[in-house]
ZAMARGU-4260 file (C-alpha; in steps of 0.2 Angstrom, whole numbers, plus 5000, padded with zeros to 4 digits):
<rodrens>
0) 5831/4568/5074 | 5818/4569/5088 | 5819/4582/5102 | 5810/4581/5118 | 5806/4594/5131
5) 5797/4593/5148 | 5791/4606/5161 | 5782/4607/5177 | 5771/4622/5178 | 5759/4630/5191
10) 5745/4631/5178 | 5734/4619/5168 | 5734/4629/5152 | 5738/4620/5136 | 5742/4635/5125
15) 5754/4643/5137 | 5763/4626/5141 | 5764/4622/5122 | 5772/4640/5119 | 5785/4637/5132
20) 5789/4619/5126 | 5790/4625/5108 | 5803/4638/5114 | 5813/4624/5122 | 5812/4613/5107
25) 5817/4627/5095 | 5832/4631/5105 | 5838/4613/5106 | 5836/4611/5087 | 5845/4628/5083
30) 5860/4622/5093 | 5861/4607/5082 | 5858/4618/5066 | 5842/4609/5063 | 5824/4615/5058
35) 5809/4609/5068 | 5795/4602/5058 | 5781/4609/5069 | 5768/4598/5060 | 5776/4583/5070
40) 5774/4592/5087 | 5766/4581/5100 | 5761/4589/5117 | 5757/4577/5132 | 5749/4582/5148
45) 5745/4589/5160 | 5749/4576/5173 | 5744/4584/5190 | 5757/4582/5203 | 5756/4588/5222
50) 5769/4601/5226 | 5774/4610/5242 | 5761/4617/5253 | 5747/4608/5244 | 5749/4617/5228
55) 5746/4607/5212 | 5759/4607/5198 | 5756/4601/5180 | 5768/4591/5171 | 5769/4593/5152
60) 5781/4585/5139 | 5783/4588/5120 | 5792/4580/5105 | 5796/4587/5088 | 5805/4580/5073
65) 5819/4591/5065 | 5831/4590/5051
</rodrens>
């Protein structure tokens, strides 16, 4: 099974974004009694997106396979 997570964050920091996305993916897999294979983790982004008051948000997504 492949799990996908996404987030829009106020910072352009790949390590922090990856940590948050991994947490989401881990939670989804655990709910299905599955174990993520972190060697298959794929993180995409950031994609800048304008927000309110001129602030830029950064969109990230990640996928991981689990069994």
